[in-house]
C-alpha positions, -999 to +999 in steps of 0.1 A: +000+000+000+015+033-010+010+071-012+031+089-037+033+127-034+049+143-064+049+176-083+023+162-107-002+154-080-009+127-054-014+091-062-021+061-039-040+030-030-075+032-015-079+021+021-054+017+049-039+044+071-038+081+066-005+093+052+004+058+039-025+055+014-050+076-005-075+078+023-105+103+023-084+125+047-055+126+023-078+134-007-093+163+013-059+175+025-044+177-010-076+191-027-075+218+000-038+225-007-045+228-044-075+250-039-055+273-015-027+275-041-051+285-069-068+311-046-035+327-037-025+328-074-058+345-083-061+367-052-076+396-072-106+374-083-139+374-065-147+338-075-124+309-086-137+282-109-122+247-111-131+219-135-130+183-122-136+150-140-129+113-133-123+080-149-146+050-142-126+034-114-146+020-084-133+046-060-138+075-084-172+087-072-161+088-036-128+106-043-146+130-067-172+139-040-145+145-014-126+168-037-156+187-050-170+193-015-135+204-002-132+230-030-167+242-023-157+246+013-129+268+003-153+291-015-144+278-050-170+271-077-168+235-091-177+225-126-180+187-124-178+168-158-185+135-141-172+105-161-146+120-183-111+115-197-078+133-189-077+151-222-114+161-219-107+178-186-076+195-201-097+208-230-126+219-207-104+241-185-098+268-211-132+263-228-149+270-194-124+299-187-116+281-154-086+288-131-075+251-129-086+215-131-083+182-112-085+149-129-093+120-106-075+091-122-046+068-115-041+065-153-027+029-161-024+018-125-046-012-113-081-007-098-069-002-061-052+030-071-065+065-076-050+100-079-055+137-081-038+151-113-035+188-111-039+213-140-032+251-144-055+276-161-044+264-196-055+229-188-018+218-187+000+200-159+016+222-133+053+228-134+077+216-107+077+249-088+039+250-085+037+214-076+063+218-048+043+248-035+012+227-032+031+199-013+043+226+010+008+239+017-004+203+023+023+197+049+015+230+067-023+229+067-025+259+091-023+280+059-055+265+046-085+288+053-120+276+046-149+299+036-177+311+059-212+299+052-223+328+030-191+325+009-192+288+000-186+279-036-212+266-060-213+231-074-224+226-110-226+194-131-219+196-168-229+166-189-218+155-224-183+171-223-168+141-240-191+150-270-179+186-268-143+174-268-150+152-299-164+182-317-131+200-310-112+170-324-133+169-356-126+207-362-089+200-366-077+208-401-057+176-405-085+153-394-098+141-428-133+130-420-142+124-457-112+101-463-119+082-431-156+077-440-147+066-475-122+040-462-151+021-444-129+010-416-140-017-392-124-013-358-124-032-324-121-010-293-109-021-259-120+006-234-108-014-203-142-008-188-134+029-182-143+061-199-125+052-231-155+029-236-176+060-239-152+083-258-136+062-285-168+045-299-186+079-299-157+094-319-155+065-343-193+067-350-189+104-358-161+095-382-182+069-400-162+039-387-178+006-378-170-001-342-170-034-324-169-028-286-149-049-262-148-040-224-165-007-231-188-007-200-175+021-177-179+003-144-143+004-132-139-034-132-108-037-153-109-070-172-071-071-175-041-052-163-050-016-176-016-008-189-019-012-227+011-036-231+012-066-255+009-092-227-024-077-215-041-074-249-046-110-260-084-107-260-085-078-285-058-093-306-079-125-311-111-105-317-095-083-344-086-114-364-119-132-357-140-102-368-116-095-398-113-059-385-089-034-400-073-027-367-078-026-329-077+004-307-068+002-270-067+030-244-058+031-207-085+041-181-081+079-185-076+078-223-043+096-227-024+065-239-032+049-273-021+014-285-030-001-318-034-037-330-028-046-367-053-066-387-033-098-381-035-094-343+001-082-340+009-051-319+014-020-340+034-010-310+027+018-285+060+035-296+048+036-332+015+053-325+034+086-322+057+077-351+027+071-374+008+103-363+040+124-366+047+109-401+012+120-412+014+155-397+049+162-409+039+149-444+009+172-445+028+202-433+059+196-454+081+191-423+084+204-387+100+196-354+092+168-330+098+160-293+095+128-273+111+117-240+144+099-235+125+065-230+110+067-265+120+050-297+146+063-322+120+057-349+105+092-343+139+108-348+143+089-381+108+099-394+113+135-384+147+137-402+131+121-433+107+151-435+136+176-429+127+184-393+146+184-360+140+158-333+147+167-296+145+144-265+132+156-232+133+143-197+104+118-189+071+133-178+044+151-198+053+186-183+089+181-195+078+170-230+054+200-233+080+225-221+105+211-247+079+212-274+072+249-267+109+257-266+116+240-300+084+251-317+073+216-323+043+206-345+037+172-328+053+153-300+045+131-270+056+100-252+065+066-266+039+050-243+012+060-269+008+096-258+001+120-287+005+157-280-007+178-308-004+216-300-030+225-327-055+209-303-039+213-268-007+206-249-017+173-234-016+136-243-049+128-261-060+094-275-090+110-293-067+133-313-043+103-318-071+081-332-084+108-356-049+116-369-039+079-373-071+070-392-066+100-414-031+087-421-042+052-428-070+064-451-046+085-471-020+057-474-046+032-486-026+004-471-032-021-442-022-013-407+005-040-408+019-027-441+020+008-426+039-005-395+063-024-417+071+008-436+088+023-406+123+017-392+123-014-372+133-010-336+122-033-308+118-023-272+118-041-239+101-024-209+109-039-175+109-028-139+125-038-106+103-034-075+119-013-048+120-015-010+125+016+012+161+004+020+173+006-016+193+037-025+182+042-061+203+073-067+234+054-057+225+025-081+221+050-110+253+068-101+272+034-101+257+024-135+266+058-151+302+054-138+304+018-150+296+030-185+313+063-186+331+055-218+298+052-237+274+080-247+257+087-213+229+111-206+219+119-169+192+146-173+167+120-162+180+089-146+207+073-168+205+067-205+233+048-222+234+050-260+253+023-278+258+022-316+227+001-324+208+001-291+202+020-259+191+015-223+173+040-200+173+035-163+152+057-141+132+059-109+095+061-116+076+092-105+044+072-100+053+038-085+080+024-062+101+009-090+132+014-112+121+013-149+145-004-173+137+005-210+159-009-238+157-007-276+176-026-302+173-040-338+155-072-327+133-082-298+158-108-287+186-082-285+163-057-266+153-084-241+189-096-237+201-060-231+174-056-205+183-089-187+219-079-187+211-046-169+186-061-145+213-086-135+239-058-131+215-037-109+206-067-087+243-074-082+247-037-070+217-041-047+231-073-031 
């Protein structure tokens, strides 16, 4: 059981003891700290407005009620989107001219987890400085002042915001609705029984795509591990083949990660979701710059350079990717975990935008999903992790590994990334779970797995 406080919000398991887990008291405390921070930042305003929305996990209604009532108690007006997606809340904040937003989701974590993800007035994740300030307020709750009875905030529910979000996606110039409709795609969707089961089928129907739904009941009972990795997606892979579908679409519980399945049931690859969307956008625009994080595939760099653009790598974390995108005037970017960030829409990972751009690309190419995947440079990744105990000094491990490989191309802006001629390994402490992530990439799956095994062994030797 764990409670993780970070600059991007608070994440933990439901139940257990206060301060060790995400209990109702912890949810109230951090909602109050965030509300206090937003009030201080907007001290000249008479009334503050904050948008909230949640994924479909079992604890969502409880956590959402606690957060909403806490904000109201601070004198803040709450606009509650109810069942929503992370990108929908991000889009809603500026559309509602709100002063911030809270998404109640633990993203790809299993059902016992939940979290408060915190947004600024642009609907973007808070920067490190702001996140640190909120943690400070939470630790010193004497600075939190609640409103008197006549000054309580107002609570308002707004329905159908997912449909509003879809309208915004369909307005994007590079979303070719005619071409998608003409292609007569048949698609299987795995919504992992969360809000993707509402959002993705609704979007596909608007695009004229035939949609076969799998696990699209938003009841929070995840039918498999909700992280959209190959080993968790056997059901949809089989159904795509059985139904002779053109592709399969998989999202995580809060719909900011997009994985695709080719028509033969093989993984298109989470890494290649961004590569394909970037190839389409760069091709349509005649070039442009891209950004992904250090744990993402080299394939994006290759595709960007093919179109005459410049690729830049950022530290892991959406806020770091977004900042680098702004700094380098990027037309599309994101994270190799299937997170598409398209500034023309908004600066946040958005599976709805990803689906619309990908289907536009596939319709223009007039080729199968598998043929499209085979047209890209072939890199293979292995994503592994080592569970941590409180006694393990992760920083010392990473320092030792960097020192052991000091004669290679080593980058330490975020953990340790070691670039070899034809492969790389990235070791880093997770921001969201008590683990070390070990990502490797090579020219074959066997080589990527072997490289990962080698580094896991080396780390375990250091630990012992």
